[in-house]
C-alpha positions, 0 to 999 in steps of 0.5 A: 637618458633613453637607455635609462627609460628602456631599462626601467620599462623592462624591469617593471612591465615584463614581470607584470605581464608574466604574472598576468599570464600565469594567473590566467593560466591558473584560472583556466586550469581550475575550470571543470571540464563538465558541470556536475551536481552532488545530490546528497539526498540520493547518494549519487553524482548527477550530470546536470547535462543529462539528468536521469530520473531515479527509480522509486525504490532508490528514493528515501520514503519520506522524500517519495511520500508524505510523512506526517505525524505517524501517517505515510501517504504514498498515493499515485506515486511517480516514478511508479512504486512497485513494492511497499516502501520502507516505513519509519518505525513509528508509522501508524497509518499507511496509505499507498493507494493507486500504485503498481505494487504487485506483491506483499512480502513477509519483511515489508511490515516486519519492523512496524508493529505500530501500524493500525491502518493499511490501505493498499487499494488500487494496486496490482497485488496478486500475492501476499506471503502468509506471514506478511501481517503476522507481526502487526498486533495493533492492526485494526483496518486493512484495505486490499480492494481493487487488486488481483488477489485469488487467496488471502493470507493469515490475518492479524487477530485485532482486525475490526474492518477488512475490505477485499472488494474487487479482487479475484478471490476464490473459495479455495483461496479463502480458508474456511476459518479465515475469519473465525478467530477474528473476534473483533471483526465488525466490517467484512467486504468481499464483494465482486470476487469469485467466491462460491460459498460463504466463509465462516462468519464471526459473531462480532460482525455488523456488516458483511458484503458478499455481492457479485460473487458466484454463491449459489447456495447457503444453509440455515447455519450460514448466518443463524443457528439452524437447530434453534429458533430462539437465537438472535444475531443482534450485532449483524444489521447489514448483509448483501448477497445480491448479484449471486446465482442465489434465490432467497425464496429457497432458503426461508429459514436462513435469515430468521435470526437477523434483524433484517433481510439482506439488502439489494435486488434479488430474483 
């Protein structure tokens, strides 16, 4: 009887024990040596134990910025943005202020002909390739204030407002006819630069700010037409020249065509 019990125990328990051991070994083999996480948005495999922050240029624009109904907001981006991001083709308004963009290249806006407004204030832009804005037939507002520009590129023909305050613009870096063909330009802001002369101003201008430059002289034709006293520049209603080494009293006929004298404090 005892032998029969031993036989039954051996035939039932040993296979069960062997099966359990095998299962445990199988589960151990399936455990990964180190946990990893797939990041489909970035196209890389990241180690969860030692995550690395991706660079701004490696991230999709609408993950790095806010894209909303034709507008792209890339303001004070972290990680640092040092170049213009690739934009959705339907972008009409770009706000990329307070970043560390250093250069505008010809290809940056080559595929976004729908752009109507660009604001790149507060960057580190020192160079703009001459054709960077040439493929933007609908651009109306361009703001480049608070950068490091010493010269201007060719500007798009339908500009209504251009702001380059607080740069390092020099007269030799601004072509004499830079604004001449901009027949829709109404607002021109070139204050706090290093200009020594007033560029040619189109008839369409309403407001022009040239304060805090190095302009020491103007002529009777800078704002008016010196050969006639009947000319009235009715569209221009605000001029700023304060903060320049310029004495208005020495140019009594330079503003006779304007509705009002330049605003600001003068010596």
